[in-house]
N, C-alpha and C positions, 0 to 999 in steps of 0.2 A: 283666753288666752287673749286677743283682740283687747279686748274691753280694760283687763287690766293693766297695761302697756299703754290704749289709747289715757286710761285715768289721771297712770304714773306724768303723761305726758304730757297734758293740758295745762293748757295756762303760759310754760314755758314757752320760749322761739324755737324756736326748731333748730337754729342754727345752736344753739345751747345742749339740742339731745343727745350730740354722743359723750356731752358731762354727767351727763344724769343716772345719777345709782340707779338701778330698780331691782336689786336685791333682794325687796323686801315683799316689792310690790309681788315679782318672781316668787317668790319661797313663800306668799301667800296667796297668789292664785293656781296653786298646782302644788299646796294644799288645802284647795274648795274644788279642785277637780277631783283630784286622787277620793275626798268624801263624798265625790254628787254623782261621778260618775263610771260607768260598771269599762272596768277591764276590756279592750276586744283583744289578743294576742295573734300575732299575723306570727306565720313560719313560712319562712320558701326555705325552700331546695340551694343548697350550690350553684351561685348561675342566675340566682336569681333576680328580681331590686325588686324595690319599695319604693314607689312615688309617695311621699308626705304633704301634708297642704304644711306651712311654712308656720299657722298659731295652732297646731295640734301637739299637743302636748308625748312628748314618748318617749322611749329607753330601748334598755336593751334589758333584756331577764335575762337572772344564772344560767349558762347553757346546761339544758340537759341532755343528760348520759342515754344515750341510742346507739345506733348501731355503728352513726357514723366517731370517726377516729381525728382524723384533719380540725388542721384549729381553724373556731373562724375568724373573720375578720370583717369589715368595717367596714367604708369608706361614706363620706359625709361629703357633699357637694355643693356647697349654697353659694345660690350669682349671688356676686356686685350688685345692692341694690340702695340706691339712696335709704335713710330712715325713713328719713316721711312720709315713704310711696313702699313701703314695708309693710307698716300700717294699714 
C-alpha cells in the first residue's frame, strides 16, 4: 500500500497532497493485494485489542454465527499525522 501511495504522490509538492484523488491508486493496490496475498483472519474476544500497521490492508469479515449473541462494535483510532509523515 505504501508503494502505491508513494507512486500516486510522486512529483507532486507535499502541500498539494491533500487535494490529490488517490481513489484509483487505492483500488488498484487493494485489488493487487487481494490477488497476491494470503488472507490472515484475526480473531479477538470481546474486550481484546488488535493493533495494525497503518499500511496494512484490513477489513471486517461478515459476522460468523457463534455462541456470542451480543452485537460487536469496532473502534478505529488514527493518530493525527501529517500526510508526508504518514508515507
